[in-house]
N, C-alpha and C positions, 0 to 999 in steps of 0.2 A: 653469576653460575657458580654450581657446587661441584666441589671437587674432590677425588678420592687418590691421592698418589703414595708409590710407596718404591722400598728398597728390599723388602724383605725379597731372599731367593731372587732365582732368574726366569723369566718365561719358558719352557720347555715346547716341544709340541704338542701336545696334550692340551686341549683347550683347558682351561681354568685351573691347571695344574702348574705349578712351577718347579722347577728342578731342586735337587738339594745335594748336598757333598755326597751321598751314599749309593751307589746306581744303587737302582730299582725301586730307589722312593721318592716320592713327588710331596708336596707339600697344595693344599686348596685352604684358602682363607675368606672367609667371607665378612663383607660390615655391614651394619643395617643400622638405619638411622630412626627408624620406630622404635614405642617403647615394645616391652615381652611380649605381649597377648597381641599385638599386630602384625610382629613374623611370623612365620611360617616357620615349623619346627626341622626343617630339612630344606634348608638351603642348595644343598648340592641336584634336589629334585626339581628346584623353582626354576627350570630351563634354562636355554642356554649358557648365559653368564649368570646364572643364579637366581635369575627372576627381574632383575633390574630392579627399577625403583617404581616399577608398581606393585614389587612383593617384596620389597623392605630393602631386599638384601639383595650386595650388589660385589664382585667379584674384586679384590684390590688390584687398581692399575685400571678397572674400567669405565669407571663412574664418571660422568661428566653429565652434570643436566643444569636448566633451565629452572630457576624458583622465583615465586611471586614475592613482593613484599609480604610480613608478615612477623610473628611469633614465629619461631624454633626451636625447641628445646634443643639440647645436645643430647639425644639418648646415643649412646654405642654401644652396639652390640657386636659381639666376634664369633664369628664359630672358624671352630681351624678342624680340617682335616687330613690325615696321612694318607698316600692312595700308592698304592705299590703300582708303580710301571714298569714293571720289566722284574727281570732275575736279579734277586735279594742278595746285596754281598755285604758281608759284617765291617762294620765300621762305627767310628763314632760320628751320630747324626748332631749338625749342627745348624739350626735355623735360625738368622740374626740378622738384625735392619729393623727398620721401624715405618709404619703408616700412618699417615696423617691424611685428617679430612678437615676441608677449609668452607667455606661459605663467604662469597664475592671477595676472598681474600682476607678474611678471619680465621682464625685454626680454632677450630673447637675440641678437637680430638687428638691425641697421637697412642695408639700402640707400637710397644718396642717388643721385640723377640732375642730373648738370651740365653745362653747356657747349653747345655749339651746334651746328650744322652745316647749310650752305648747298644748298638743295634748287634746281636748274636744268633746265632744259627744254632737252633737247636739240634740237639748229637744225645752220641754216649758217653759213657765212662765203662770205661772197662776194670773191671771189680775181677779176674783171672788174671796174674802176672801178665805184664806187657812182654816180657824174653820166656817164653814156657820152654821148660826142659823136657825132653822126653827120653828115657832108658828103654829098650828092649832091649829084650832078654839075648844071650849070648845063642850061636847059633852054628851047626855044624854043617859042610859043606851039603854031606850026603839029605837033610833032610829038606833042600829044595827038590822042588818038582820040576817040568820040563822049563827051557826056554821062555819069556814073555808069559810066564801067569806070577800071580802074589800068591803068598805064603799064606794060607785061610789056616791053618790049623794050631792055634795056642801058643806062636809069636808074635800076637798083634797083642798093641796095647791103645788102650780109650785115652781121650783127652777132653777137656771144652775150652771153649770161650766164651765166657761171660761178660753180660754186659749190664748196666742199670741205663736206659734211654728215656727221652722225652718222648710226650706223647705223638702219636698222628708220624710215625718215622718208617719210611722205607729202610728195611738195614739191608743192605749187600756187603758179599764177602770176595776178596778176590785175593788168589793166593799164589805166588812168584814162582814160575819152572829155574829160574837162574839160569837160564840158556841149557836147562836139562837137553842132552842129542836124543833121548826117548821121549816119547809122545806119556801126558800125565803120569810121569817117575821123577823123582829129585832121583839127582846123581849124589854119587857118594865123592867123597873130598879127594882132591888126588895129593898124593904122598910114595913113599918108598916103602913105610908099609900098611898101606890103606888098600882095603879089599876092590877086586874089580866086577863087573859082571852084575854088581846086585845094587839094586837099591833103595827105595821107600815109595810107597804108592798110598795115600791119602784117602781116605772113604768118608762117606755123607754118613751120621749117625755111629751107633755104636758097635759092640766087635761080632753085633751079627751083621753089619752092613755090606752088601756086594755094590753098593754104589760107589763108582772111582769119583774123586772132588777133579772136578775139568782145570788145568791150572791155567795161571794168565786172563782166567775168566772172570768177569763179575755178574755174582748169583745173587737172586734173591735171597733172604733167608724168610724174614717174618717183614710184616707190618704190623708197629704197634700198636695198642689199643687207641679211642681218640682223646681220651680223660687218663687225668694219672703218672703222677711221677714220679723218676728213678721204675720204670715198669723192668723187672727181670727178662733177660734175654741167655737163652745159651745155643750154644752152637756146636753141636759134639759130633766128633771127628773122629778117626780111625788109622793109625799108621799102622803098614807092613812090609816086609822084607818084599821084595821084588827081585826076579831074576829076568835078566837083559841078555845074558850072555855067558861064555864060559866064563867062572866064577874060580878065581884067585883069592887065596884067603887071606887076610888080614882083618885092618879096621874098619867100622864103619862113623863119620861122622857126615850127617846133611845137614844143610842150615837151609830155611827159606823165611821169605819176609811175607807176608800180609797184609794187605789193605783192607779196610772199614768205610765202609760212605756210607753215608745217612744222609734222604734225601725227603 
C-alpha cells in the first residue's frame, strides 16, 4: 500500500486547502508520483482532490492506494498554491512541517517546509506633512455675513493632502468633527481669550469650491490605476471661517484629525 502523510499546517473547512497562521490565507499542496511529462500542469483543476492516482496528483494526506508488485521509480513532484480564503490580515506567514511518501512501509521521499514571509497590506505613503498647519488671515467681526454661513470672499485658505500609493487602491478620507455642536463645522477651542460664535468649515477642492466636506464620514477619494508604484494622489481642501452665532472677538484655534483608509 502507498501512503502519503503530512504534518504541514492543519485542515481547513475548504476542500484541498489547509489553514495557515495568517487569517485569509490557506495553502494547497499536491504531490505527484509520475514523471514531469505525465503529470498535468494544473493539479488544482484536476478533480475534487487534485485528480487522485489516475492523474498523478494527490492532495497531501489524501493518498491511500493499492499497488501491485513491480518497479516504481521514486518520482517526487510537489505543487504549492497559496489560496485566498477570506479577508487577509497582514502578518508573518509561516508554513512549516513535512510530508512523507511510503511504499509498503518504505519511505521513498520527504518534503520539508520551513521559513517565513511577510504579508503586508497595499497602502499609501503620505508625502505632505503628517501634521498640517494652516494659518488663516486675521478677520474683523464686521466682515462676517449672516449667522449660519461660511465666509466666502478672500479669507479662505487652500491646502493639499498628498500621497504616493500602490496600484489598485480605493483611497478614502474621513475628517473628525471632534464633537462640534454644529454639523460639518469645526468648533473653536475653549478658553478665556478664544473667540466664540465662529468656527472653520472645510470644502472639497480649491478656493472656488462650494462643496462642503461632511465630517465623520468616510468618503471615496479615488481609485489608483491597476499598475505602477508610488502613484501620486492629491486631495485638495479649502478652509473657511464660519459664523454660527453671535461673535465675541478673540483667537481662533481649531484642530481635527483625519483618517486615510486604503481598500
